[in-house]
C-alpha positions in Angstrom: 9.9 -8.6 -2.8 11.9 -10.9 -4.2 8.9 -13.6 -5.1 10.1 -17.5 -5.1 7.7 -20.2 -4.7 8.7 -23.2 -4.8 7.1 -26.8 -4.8 6.7 -30.6 -5.4 4.8 -30.3 -8.6 4.5 -33.5 -10.6 5.5 -34.2 -14.0 2.5 -32.7 -16.6 2.3 -34.1 -19.9 -1.3 -32.3 -20.6 -1.6 -28.6 -19.9 -4.6 -27.9 -18.3 -6.2 -24.6 -19.5 -2.9 -23.0 -19.8 -2.4 -23.3 -23.6 1.1 -24.5 -24.4 3.0 -23.1 -21.5 4.8 -26.0 -20.0 7.9 -25.2 -17.9 9.6 -26.1 -14.3 10.9 -22.7 -14.4 8.3 -19.7 -14.3 8.5 -16.0 -14.2 5.7 -13.5 -13.1 5.7 -9.6 -12.7 4.6 -9.0 -9.4 3.9 -5.2 -10.4 2.1 -6.4 -13.2 0.0 -8.9 -11.4 -0.7 -6.0 -8.8 -2.0 -3.4 -11.4 -3.6 -6.2 -13.7 -5.8 -7.7 -10.9 -9.1 -6.3 -9.3 -8.0 -7.3 -6.2 -4.8 -5.0 -6.9 -7.1 -2.1 -8.8 -9.5 -2.2 -5.6 -6.6 -1.5 -3.4 -5.1 0.6 -5.5 -8.4 2.9 -5.3 -8.5 2.5 -2.0 -5.3 4.4 -1.3 -6.5 6.9 -3.6 -9.6 8.0 -2.0 -7.4 7.8 1.6 -5.3 9.9 0.5 -7.9 12.2 -1.0 -9.7 12.1 2.3 -6.4 13.1 4.5 -5.1 15.7 2.2 -8.8 17.5 1.6 -8.8 17.0 6.3 -5.2 18.7 6.6 -6.3 21.7 4.4 -9.6 22.1 6.4 -7.2 21.8 10.0 -4.7 24.3 8.1 -8.0 26.9 7.0 -8.9 27.0 10.6 -5.3 26.9 12.5 -4.8 30.1 10.2 -8.1 31.8 11.2 -6.9 31.0 15.2 -4.1 32.3 14.7 -5.6 35.9 13.2 -7.5 35.9 16.1 -4.9 35.2 18.8 -2.7 38.3 16.6 -6.3 40.4 16.9 -6.8 39.5 20.5 -3.5 40.4 21.8 -4.6 44.2 21.8 -6.3 43.2 24.7 -4.1 41.0 26.7 -1.6 41.4 29.3 1.7 40.5 27.9 1.1 37.2 30.6 -2.0 36.3 29.3 -1.3 36.2 26.0 2.4 34.4 26.5 0.2 31.3 27.9 -2.3 31.4 24.8 0.3 31.5 22.2 2.0 28.4 24.4 -1.3 26.6 24.1 -1.5 27.1 20.3 1.9 26.6 19.7 1.1 22.9 21.7 -2.2 22.5 19.2 -0.1 23.0 16.2 2.3 20.7 17.2 -0.1 18.2 18.1 -1.9 18.5 15.1 1.4 18.3 12.6 2.4 15.4 14.5 -1.1 13.1 14.2 -1.0 13.9 10.6 2.3 13.0 9.9 1.2 9.5 11.7 -1.9 9.0 9.2 0.6 10.0 6.1 2.8 7.8 7.6 0.1 5.0 7.9 -1.3 5.6 4.7 1.9 5.1 3.1 2.8 2.0 5.0 -0.3 0.3 4.3 0.4 0.9 0.2 3.6 -0.9 0.7 2.0 -4.2 1.9 -0.6 -4.0 -0.3 1.3 -6.2 -2.8 2.0 -8.5 0.1 -2.1 -8.9 0.9 -2.4 -9.7 -2.8 0.5 -12.5 -2.7 -1.3 -13.9 0.2 -4.8 -14.3 -1.2 -3.2 -15.5 -4.7 -0.4 -18.1 -3.2 -2.7 -21.1 -3.5 -3.7 -19.8 -7.4 0.0 -19.7 -7.9 0.5 -23.0 -6.7 -2.3 -24.2 -8.3 -1.1 -22.4 -11.9 2.4 -24.8 -11.0 0.5 -28.0 -11.0 -0.9 -27.6 -14.3 2.2 -26.6 -15.6 4.5 -28.6 -14.9 6.4 -25.8 -12.7 8.5 -26.3 -10.0 9.7 -22.9 -9.0 8.3 -19.3 -9.9 10.5 -16.4 -9.8 10.2 -12.6 -9.6 10.4 -12.0 -13.7 12.9 -8.3 -12.3 14.8 -10.1 -11.1 15.3 -12.4 -14.2 18.5 -11.4 -17.2 17.1 -13.7 -19.7 14.3 -15.4 -19.8 11.9 -16.9 -22.6 8.6 -15.4 -22.8 6.4 -18.7 -23.1 7.2 -19.3 -18.8 5.8 -16.5 -18.0 2.8 -17.0 -16.1 1.2 -13.1 -15.1 -1.4 -13.2 -17.9 -2.6 -16.4 -16.9 -2.3 -15.7 -13.0 -4.3 -12.5 -13.6 -7.1 -14.2 -15.1 -7.0 -17.1 -12.9 -7.1 -14.6 -9.5 -9.8 -12.8 -11.1 -12.0 -16.0 -11.7 -11.8 -17.2 -8.3 -11.5 -14.6 -5.8 -12.4 -11.0 -7.6 -11.6 -8.1 -6.0 -11.0 -10.1 -2.7 -12.8 -7.6 -0.5 -14.7 -10.7 1.6 -11.7 -12.2 2.1 -9.7 -11.9 5.7 -6.5 -12.1 5.0 -7.1 -8.8 2.9 -5.6 -5.9 5.1 -5.5 -3.7 2.5 -4.5 -0.3 3.5 -4.8 -0.3 7.4 -2.5 -2.7 9.0 -1.5 -1.5 12.4 2.1 -0.1 13.0 3.6 -2.7 14.8 2.0 -5.7 12.2 3.5 -3.3 9.0 7.1 -2.9 10.6 6.6 -6.7 11.4 5.8 -7.6 8.2 8.6 -5.6 6.3 11.0 -6.7 8.2 9.8 -10.9 8.0 9.2 -10.2 4.2 11.3 -7.5 3.4 9.6 -4.3 1.2 7.1 -4.4 -0.9 6.6 -2.9 -4.8 4.7 0.5 -4.1 1.2 0.3 -5.9 1.7 4.1 -6.4 3.9 7.3 -6.0 3.7 8.5 -3.0 1.5 11.4 -2.0 2.2 15.0 0.1 -0.1 14.0 2.4 0.2 16.2 4.7 -0.9 20.0 4.1 1.4 22.7 5.6 0.1 23.9 9.2 0.5 27.8 10.4 3.7 28.9 12.0 3.3 28.8 15.7 2.3 32.1 17.4 5.4 34.1 18.5 
């Protein structure tokens, strides 16, 4: 995610609550902004909770399907070949359907994780614009794409403090979609704004399912 905010900020001779920072060119570390703000921490916790719930649900389904598979194997002794084939095909269809649904849920969860930093940037944009005004800044660059810079123009800590003070964990803001962006919207946002930096390592959310009956 290339962060570039540009504003026609007026020249400022006296910093407002920003220490010695005064520069037309500012840099911001989006990864540290996400991990350091209350909003980012809440979204990360939400992601972890949803991930754990999905894994737990998959394990329960796996156990249920293994039990059903075993029962079908035992019942085979009392069935005709035609009856067993019909039961086995129905079980195969059920396993495939569950696998597909679990894969969809895992993809949706990961899309939400990828979009979480963008949700934070949308909420924080007015605050960052105010920081630009207060520091006399005209542009904010993504620090990950700046080869050489002076530490004096890094506003990440200031931005974290301002965001926490103004919006807290962001739970009451309507622009915060968190980890539940719909499929179409998630795809559109990624095409418009590019891939976001991940908030946490991608999980293995799909528990293994039993082999389909033969």
